[in-house]
N, C-alpha and C positions, 0 to 999 in steps of 0.2 A: 705397981708392976702391973697389973692386969688393965689400969688405966691407961697408963701411958701406951701400952701397946692397942689399946683400940683408940686412942689418938693421931698414933702414926696409923693406924689404916683410914683415917679418916683423912687424915692429910693426902697421903698416897692417892685415893679416892678422888679428890680434889683436885692434884695433880692431873690425873687422867681424863678430868672434864674439859682441861685447856688446850687451845689448838700446840700442835707439837710443832717443830720447827721445821719438818720435812712436810707439813701440811701447809706453811706457809705461802703466800703467792708469789711466785717464782719473779726474778729482777726478769726485765726484757732484756734482749739482744739487742745494743744498738751498733748499727751499722751504717757507715758514711757512702755516700755515691756520688764521685765527682763527675760530673757532664758536659759532655762537649760534644759541637755535631759542625760539619760544615770548614772545618779546617782549610784546606785547599791548598796545602802544603806553604803556610804564610808564614814563613821561619821569621822575617825581617821585621824589627820592630816600627819599618818605616814605612813598609806595605798594607798593615790590617786597617788603616784610617782611626776612624773615634766612634765613639757611641756616649751617650746622652743615659745618664741613670733614670730621669725622671721624666714625664711627659713634659715636653719643653722648656727641659733642662740644659744648660752648658754640653757639649760633649766634649768629652776628652780623649786625648791620643790613648789607645788602649792596645793590648796584643801583642805579639813576639814571641819566638819560641823561650827564649830564656827568661822574658818576666812572666810566663806561661808556669814553666818549671817553679820558679820562685814561688808563686802563687799557690801552686799546688802542693807543692813541701811544705807549706805554712798551714794550709786546711788540714794535712795529713798527719800533722804534728801532733801524738796525743791521743789520737784516733785508734782503737785498738783492732781494729773493724774496718777496714778502709777500702772502696775499688775504685779504680777511675777507667770510666767506659767510656766509648761516643757512638754516637748515633749516623755514622756514612758521611762518608765526601772529606775523607782524610786527605786524599789526593785527589788529583785530576783536577783541570781548570788553574793551574797553579803558576804564580810567579816564575822566572826564570831560573833563581836560585833553586831551585824543587824539580822545576820541570827539566831543566837541561840534562840533568841525570837521573830522567825516569823518575824520577818522587822519591830515589833511593833515600835521599837525603832525611827527607819528612817521616820515613820509616824510623831511621836510625833517632830522628830526637823525638819519637813516642816511646821508644824504645826506653831511651836515656830517661824520659819522663815515668815510666812504669805503666803504659797503657795495658788495660789486661783484657779489652773485649773492645771489636770495632764490628757494627752492623755493615754491610756493603752498601754504598749508595750509587746512586747511577753513574757518578765521576769515576766510583773505582775501578770502570768498564772501558773509559777514555780510550785506553790501549787493547783495550781487546780481554777475554777470559784469560788467554794464556799468561800474559803480562801481568793479570792479577793474582794467578797460580804463586807467580815468581815472586812478588810483593809479600807472599805470607811461607811461602818453602827457602825462598833463597837463588843462588847463583846469578851469574852475569849477565847483562843483557845479552840476548840471541845475535843484535849484529852491532852494536855498539861496545860488547866486552865489559870490561871491569875499569872503576874506577881508583883512584886512590882515595879511600873514605879516610884517612886516619892520620894524614899528612907526610906520610914517612916517606913519600917519593914512587912507592911501589903500589902498583895496581893490585887491588885485593879483592877478594869474591864477596860479593853481597849474602850477608847471612840470613836476609829475610826479618820477617815481624817476630819479635819474641813474644808477640799477643795475637789470641784468635780472632779471626775473622768469621761472622755468622751471615749467613745468607740460608734462611729457613725458607723462604717463598721465591730462591733462583733454582730452578730444577733441570736436571736433565732431561730433554724431550723425549727421548728414547726408555729412560728406565726411571722416571721420576726421584732419582736419586736426589737431594739436596749438592749445590754446587758446593757448599762449605756446609761443615756442622750447623744444625738450625738452631741448636739452644746451647747453652753453658751451664752447669752448675756448680755454687761454690758453697760451703759451707761455713757459718760463723757458729761458735758455740756448738750447740746440739741442734740448729735451725738451717733447714737448705734454703737456698735462694735459686731460681730459677731465671735465665737470659733468655730472652729468644730476639732473635737479630734478623730485622727485614730491611728490604728496599723498598719504593716503591713501585706498582705492577704495572705503571706507565714510562719505567725507564727505558723498553724499548725505543718508545716515542722519543726519546732525547738522548740516545747515542749511538753511535755508527752500528749498524746492521753485520756489519762485517765478522766486527769484536765478539756478537754474543751468538752467532751461529749453532744449533744445537739446544741451546736455554728458552727455559717457557720460564714465567713470571706472573706469578700467584696472586691471588686475593691479597691483602696485607690481615684483614679480620679472619677469615675462612682459614688462612695459615695460621695465626695466631691462634685462634680457638683449638686447632687440632694438636697443635706440640702443647699448649696448654695442658689438655686430656692427659696425655703421654704423660708429661710432667707430674700432673697429681697422681695417674694411678698406675705407673711402671716405677716412679721414683720417689712417692711420696712427698713431692714438692708444695707447698701452699703458699709461699711467697712468691710472687712471678713479675718479674719486670720485661718491659716489650722496650728493647732499642730498634727505632723505627724510623726509615729516613723518607719521611713525609709527614707534612705539616698544615700551618695554617696561617693565616694573615691576623693580625690585630688594626682595629678603625683608629688612625690619628687622632689626637695626640694619645702616645701609648709611651711605657716607661719597659726598665728591662722586668718587672716583676708584676705588670698589669695583665689584666686578661679583656682587653676590651673591645666586646662583640666579636671574639673568635668565631672564626670562620674556615672555609678552606674542607680540604678531602678527609683531613685529621678527624672531624668532628664525626661525621659519618663511620670513619673506622673504629675508633671508639665505642660508639654506641652501639655498633655490631659486635664489638667483641665480650668473650665471656667475662664474668664478674671473677674469675677465677684470678685475673690480670690486676695488680694491684695499682700497676704506674705505666705510665708513658713516658719515655726521654727521646723527643721528636727531634725531625731536623727538615731539609731540604730548602724551606720559603728562606732562609737567611733571618728570619725575623726572633726576637727575643719574644716569650711568654711565659707566663707562669699561673697556669688555668686548673681550674676543674671541670671535667668535662664528663657528662655521667656519673659525678661523683667520685671522680678518680683523679688524680693528679696529671697534668700533663703539661711538661715542661719543653723549652728551647732556649738554646744560647747562643741565639743569632748567629753570626759565622766569623771565621777567621783569626778564631782564636782571643775576641775582645771580650768574652763574657767564659766565665765556669760556674756551671749548678751545680748547688752543694745543696744535696738531699739526705735528712738524717731518718733514717729508719728507724722504726721499734718495730723488734720482732718478739712475737709472745713466744717463749718457752714452751707454754704449754701446750697450745694447739698449732705450733711450729707456722702461723700466718702472720700478715703485717699486720700490727695494732695501731700503727699511725706513721705519717710522712709530714714532715716538713720540707717545704723547698726553697730556695734563694736563690737567684742569679747574682753572680756577684762581678764586677768589671776588673778585667786585667787588666789594672793599672799600671804605669810605666815609671812611679814613683816610689820602687822597692829596687833593691838590686837583684840585678841579674843573675841567674844560676850560671856558674863558671862553665859548668860541662857543657853547655847546652851553646853561651856563647862564643866558646871556642869551634865547637861545630858547624854553627852558622857562618864562622869568619873565617873557614876552612874554604867552604865552600862558596863564600863569597870571594874570595882570592883566586878561586881556580872561574870563576864564570867572569872576573871584571873584565878581559879581555873582549869578551862578547858582550857582553851588558852595557859598557860603555862605550861603545862606539857609537860614533852619531851616522844618522842615514835621512837627517833633514832638518828644515825648519817650520814651523806654524807661527801664525800669525796671533798668537796666544791661544787659552786656551780649547781644548775639544772634549762636548762633554758625551758620555753615552746617552743622558736622559733625555726621554723624549720631549719634546715640548709640544703639547698637544695630540702629534704621534709621529714628528719625525725628531731624530735624532742627529745631530751636526757631525759627530762622528760616525754614526752608522749610514749616513749618508757621503762621506767622503770615502770609508771603506769599501762602500757600492763601484763609487766612481774607479776607485782603484783597482777593482775586480773588471769593470769593465775594460780598464784601458790596456788591465794584461791579456784579454782576451777578443778585442774588437777587431782585430787585425788577423792572428792567423786562424783563429776558431771562428771567427765572422759574429759575434756576438753585438746585439743592438743593445741589449740591457742586461741590469745586474742586480740583484736584491741579498739582502746581509740580512740573517738573523739577529735580534737583539739579546738573546741568552747566548751569543757568540762573544758579546762584547764584553769584555770580564772587568773592566777599569774606565775611567777618563782618562785623556791625555794632555798633560801638564796643565792640571785643575787649576794648581794654585798662581799661575801666571796671568797678569792681565792681558784684558781685552786689547788687540789691535798692539802689543807687544812681542817682537819675535822671540820665540821659544825653541831652543833644539830639540830634537828627538831623538832619544837613544835607543839602541835595538832591543834595550832590556825593557824600556817604558813600553815600546811596541808589542813585545812578546807579552808583558804582564797583560795588554789589551787582547789581545788574541791568541793563547796560549796553547790552543788543541791541535797545531798542526794538521789543519783541513789542507787540502788542495781543492783547487780551485775545476770544477766540473762544467761544460758547457755543452747546453742540450738543446733540441730543437721542441717548442711546446707549439700548439695551436693556437690561435688566440683565443680558445674557448677555453681550453685548458688553464693560458694564462689568466684569463678572468677567474676561472675554479680557483688557482693557488690564490688571488686575493683575498677569495670569498673564504678560505681555510683560514684565514686570521683571524675569523669570527667562527665562524659554525663549526668547526670541527676541534676546537681546542676544550678541554675540559677546565680550565680553570680561567684567569683574564684572557681577553685577547692577545695575540703575536704581531704588532704592527712589524711587518720587515722594511729594511730600509732600502726605498729604491734609487738605482744609477740616474743622473740628470738626462735628462728628457722624457722621463717616464712621469705621467700626471693619469690621476684619477679622483674620483670624487665617491666619497660612501655617506652612508645615509644611516644617524646616528638613531632614528627613531624606529628602524628595524630589528626588529630580536635578534638577540647574537647567535642563537642557533639557525635562523633562517639564511640558507645560502643566496641571498637575493641583496645584499646589502649594496653593491659595488657598479657605478656606473661613468660613464664620459672619459675610460681608460684610451689613452694616447701613448704614443712614442714616437718620440719627437716632433710634437705638434700633430702627427696625422693617427685619426680614430685607428685602434685595432679591429683588424676585421677576424670575425670567430673561426671563418676559414682558411684562413692567411697561418704561414707558419713563420714564427719566427727564433731567433737562437737567442739564448738567454743563459746567464750564469750565474752560478749559486755554489755554497762550499761543498764537499763529499758527504758533511753530514747533510746539510738539508736534500741533497741529492740522491739520499735515501730516504726521503721520508719522515726527516728528522723533524722534529715539534710538530706531526701531524701535520706535515704537508704533502699529507699520501698521492694528490695528483704527480709531482715530481717523478715518483718512481715512473712514471710513463711516459717520459720524455726520451725522445731515442736519439740517433747519430751523436752519442756521447764523445764527448774528448774532452779527454785531463789536460790540468793544466798547471800552473806554479803552485807554491803553497800559499798559502792565504798571505801569511806574514810577508814573506819575499814580492808578492805584490802590493800590498801596501809600502814597503821601502823602497822598491823600483819607482812607486808613484811620486815618493817624498823625493827622488836622488838628485834631482834637479834644481833643490829649493837651497838656497843661501840666508843668512842673518837679515841681509836687505831686500832680498825677493823670497819672502816665507810664504807657504802657502794659506790662503783664507780659508777660513771656516765656508762651507757651502750653502748657500741660500735652503730654507725652511720651504719651500715654495710646491711641492711635489705633490702633498696630499692634500685634497678640500673636506674637509667633514662639515656635512648639511644636520640640521636638528641636533 
């Protein structure tokens, strides 16, 4: 009996020496993040375009809200913890089907898809801060009222976004308070994850000043560092994701999951951001990439809903921090069944918009591309010509200039050169969706020269070459550094050299007139006269064209580069 008792005691001691289950390494918490950026209201499957998965690969049709929803739901299936997040520009610069209804259809579409968070981008401010508030909170448009959102023939109240907008670096100038919440916290299992949402600090340079009065846009890295400290110290959050509407560019050729020579603002921002941030989901540049910058994952899903970023987070239950991150950009192909609820929503708004969208406004002689050939864009030159034609008589304009960022799509790109092609109002709207008005102002010849120099020397990234109207000619020197404001020479209008001391009436859109795209000298223009909407000016320019007498693409003979 004593021997049996002794053996039992030894067995018990041996068992105590073994690791108990409670001391075993706890399992990680798996969290799926599905990322999107720069959707820009591209609800229809025909407007997003194509994308190639591999460098040099064959582009395939991609995007459309109903296909995006199907892919999202398929990716979410079987994942206990999943979130759908956006890095800005969900709305703004949108095709007619969304923009005609002040982007309410896009908000409704994202509600159906289950979007959880959206960091504001610059285009969220296209119609001003008050309108962006309405996107979040709901309510009918202050001037256009309510729309029939459910197709029952009755105008309904817009309920706003079911998801939260984040704007950590957009603050009230007087109080310093963020315009929207700076961050959101979500809990998965026993682990909290913080999401900090921001737009680019340079937003005021690329949106109309009138809509953002009283707001200040702060440095992205400094802002991320501030709120990361608060998340850690006050809420115990160790896993932090930044949703940032600023990005980078790859060196061609590249694919959707490559990181070929990444450059741009995102590199500096990430390197200056605290190591407490584990992951950056970015946007703004409309490029895809899947990078490691400063040993941290940085992704972008291109634009228009053609890609979705599938991110697998492993969270350590013990440390409450990120153990690992796996990122994969996936093409939103159109070879799956479209989601019925999104297809019905899009069809409804298509029917409402059809009478306006399908109206023919003129004819062109084949395609007009926005792409700049050397320095000039055929479509950009034509838009500038249309703006001059709309303001040369009453406002006395002698020249007009169009910014490349205001041209959002090609016109009749699929048509053969020399073949007459009709232009519909919907197609023209997709090209110029901002609703800017024309502004004619007086500049001295010296100020006009400064404006052209600012195409290079005030830009924080690539040059922004304005499209000039017919009759404007100049030369610029490619050997002079971009930062040097002395590149332009031989500036002439109508074949006559521009006199620095003389006055000239020029036309630009209201965005540029406010100093948009860092053309700051335009704020100094005097004797301002408001004009028609830019789209109306373009439609009027096409008004007398017919299938037998279409408008030909303008010559690319206005800008000469040397060296």
